[in-house]
N, C-alpha and C positions, 0 to 999 in steps of 0.2 A: 683450370685446376693446376695447383702447384705440383710440380714433379716430385715423385717420392724419391728421396735421396738417402744415401748411407750417411753415417755420422760424420765422415770426412767430407761430405758435400757432393760426391759424384752420384748421378742418378743410378738406381739399381737397374739390373738388366731388363727385368720384366715386372710389371705390376698391374694389379686390378684394384680399383677403388670404387666401392659402392656399386659393383656390377649387378645389374638386374636384367634378366632375360625371360621373356614369355613366348612360347611357341604359339603360332597362330592357331586359333581354335580351342586353346586350353584355357581353363578358368583360373589357374594359379601360375605363379612365376616358377620357372625351372631353376632360376637362380634369383636370390633376393639379397641385395646389399652385401655382396661378397667382396671382401678385400684381402689381398695377399701380395707379398713381395717375393721375388725370385732373385737373390744376389748371385754375383759371379762366384766361382770357385766353391760351389756347394750344390748338393742335391736337395731339392725341395719337393716334397711328395704331397699329392692330393689324394686322399683316401676317403672311403665312405661306402655305404651299401648301394646296391643297384638302384638306379633312379634318383640318386642324391644330387646329381648335377655335375659330376666330375667331368664327363666328356663334353658337356655343354660349355664348359670353360674353354676347352681346346677348340670347339667349333666357333666360339666367339673370337678366339685368337686368329683363326683362319679366315674370319670375316664371312663365314658361311651363314650366320644367322644375325639378325639385327639386335642391337643393344637397346633396351628400353631406358636404362639409366645407368650412370656411372661411366667410368673410362678405363681402357686398357692402354698402358704406356709401354714403349720399348725405348730404353735409354732416355727416359724422361719425356719423350715425344709421344703424343697421342697416336694410336694405331692408324687412324685414318690419315695422318699426316705422311705416312710412309708410302712410297711407290712400291709396286710388287717386287721388282728386282732388288731394290735397296733392302726391303724387308727380308727377302729370302737370303740375302748375303749376311744378315744379322741373326736370323732365327730359322732353324731347321726343325721340321715337325714330322713325326711319325704318327699319322692318325691310327685310330683303332681299326678301322675297316678300309680296305683298298683291294681291288681285284686287278690282275693283270689285264691290260687293254690290248697290247700287242705282244706276239711271241718273241720278245727281244732275248738276247743272251744276257746272262747275269752281269758281265762286265759292262755291257752296253746300258743296262738299266741303271746300274750304280753310277755310271758316268752322267746320267741326267742330273745328278746332284751338282755337277759343275756348271750347269747352264746359267745361273745367275751371274757368273763371273766372266762369261764370254758372249760373243755375238751369236745371233740366232743360228747362223750357218757356219760358224767358225769351227775348225778342227780343234781337238783337244791339244792343249799345249803340253810339253813334257811335265811340267809341274802338275797339271791336272791328272795326267796318267799315273804319276806317283801317288797322288791323293786317292785315286780310285783303287790302286793296288794296296795301299795302306789301309783304306776303309774295309776292303774285302778281308784282309788279313785280321784286322781287329774284330770284325764281326763273325769271323770263323767261316767265311764262305769262299775263300780264295780258290779252294779245290773245285768249286763249281762255276768258275768264271766263264766257261764256254758252254754251259748248259742253258737250255731255254727256260725262262722263268715260268712258263706254263707247265713244265714238267717237274716242278719242285714240290716237296711235301709242305704242309702248313708251317712247320717250324723253320724249314729252310727259307721259305718265302718271307717269313717274319724277319729273319736275320739279314736277308738281302735288302729288305726295306730299311733296316737300321744302317746297313752299309751305305745306301744312297744318302741318308741323312748325314753320315759322317763325311762323305765326299763333298758335301756342301760346304764344309769347313766353316760353319757359322759359330758365333760366339755363344749362342743360346741354343739349347737342344730341348725340345718338348717331345715327350713320348707318352702316348695314350695306350695304356695296357700293353706294353711291348713284350711281356713274357707269355702272351697268349700263344698256345700251341707248342711252347717250348718244354722240354723235359727238365728234370732237376738240374742236370749238369749244365746245360745251356742257359737255364734260368739263373743259376748262380754266376755263370760266366758274364751274363749281360749286366747283372747288378755290380759285379766287380769292374766291368768296363765303364759303366756310368760313374762309379766312384773314382776311377782313374781319370776320366775326362774332367770331373770336377776338380780333382787335385791339380790338373794342368791348367785350370783357370776358367773352364766353361761354366756357365750357368745351366743347370740341368733341372727341368721341371718334369716330374714323373707322375702319371696317373696310374694307380695300381690298386688291386685287391689284396696284394701280398703283404699284409700288415707286419708279419714277422720279419720278412726281409727288409721292408722299408724301415722298420725300427733299427735295423743293423746299419743301414747305409745313409739315411737321410738326416741332414742337419736340422731340418724343419718339416713338420707334418701339419697339414691342414685337413681337418676332419669335417666333412660335409654331412649334413643330414636334412632332407627335405628342402634342398636348395640353399641352405644357410650354413654358416660356419658354426659348428658345435663345439669345436676346440681347436686350438693352434698352438704351436711351440715345439719343443724338443720331444723326443719319444717319451721320456718319463712324464711329461706334462699331458700328453694326449693319450698314451696307452694306459689308461686307468680303468679298472674294472667297471666302476659305477657308470663312467661315461660311455664305454663301449657297449655295455649291456643295454643301456637306454637307446643308443643309436641303432644298434643292430638287432634288438629285440630277441636276444638269445642268451641263455645262461653261460657264463664263462668265467675263467680266472685268468689273471695276468701273472705270469711267473718270470723267471730270468733266464735268458739264453745262456747255457753253461759255457759256450765257446767265447762269447764276447761281452757278456754281462748286460746286453740290451733287454728291455722288456719283451716278453713273448706271450702272445694270445693263445690260450688253450680253451677251445669250445667244449662245453659239457653236453652230455646227453640230455635233451630236454623235450624230445617229441612226445613222450608219454604224458608230460605235463602240459601239453598244448602251447608250448612256448613259441613265440615269434612267428615268422612267416610260415613255418611247417604246418601250423594249425589250419591254414587255408588251402593246403595242397590236397 
C-alpha cells in the first residue's frame, strides 16, 4: 500500500488506512474500514460514545490485537516493519489502563521512558536525567519525584504516566483518555500541555470523551460510531447537532464557547422522553 503523505510529499507521522479489527468470539467488527491521518505539529482527536472503537485503535497501534484488514503506518512504514525499540523511539503511548507493577519511586518510573534510547543495563546519561526532570515538571509531578508510585492518587498516577511518555522524547504522542481521574484544573493543564507539544512539532493523537475541550484544542476530530467513521474534519465540521444527536442518541444543542469561539456541546434533559441509553438503565 502506498504510504499516506502530506501535500509536500513527506509521509504523515501516523496513519490508519482501511483498518478493520474483530475481537475473537465477537460477531461484528470492533472497527470497520477506519482511515485517519495524524500529522506533525497538530493535535488529532478520536471521539465517540462508549464502545465506538476509540481504544481499539490504540490497542491495534500497540500490536496487542490482530488486524483483520487495512494497515497502520508510522512515517510511511507499516507498523509490522518496525522493531520494538525503534518504534518506541518514534511513538510514545499512554494507554487507558495500567496498574503499578513494582513500588518504584516516581522519578524511577518516569526514567523508564528513556529505555528505548539506552542499553538494557546502562545508567541514565546526563541528557536522560534532564529529560526526566523536564518531563516531571511539565506533567506537574516534580514535587512527587521521591514518592512511591503505589502511594499516589488516581490523578497523580495519571500525570506520572504522562511524564514517562514525555521522557520517551518520541516525535509522536498517543494518549488514550489521559484526563481520567483529573480535576478541572489538571484537565485544562493537560490539554494546554498537549497543545504546547503540538506547537513544538510533535504529532499528538488524543482519544477523549471531552468533546468541548477537544473542540478547543484539536486541529482535526475523527468521530467514531459503531466502529466506523461517522464524521471527520475540523471542530465546526464534526460538532454539528444533527450528527452528534444521531451518534450519541441524546438530545443536545451545539453552542459557541464564549472564551474561544469553538463549538460547544450542551446536552439537554431527555430522560423523561426515554431518550438514548438512559431508557435502558
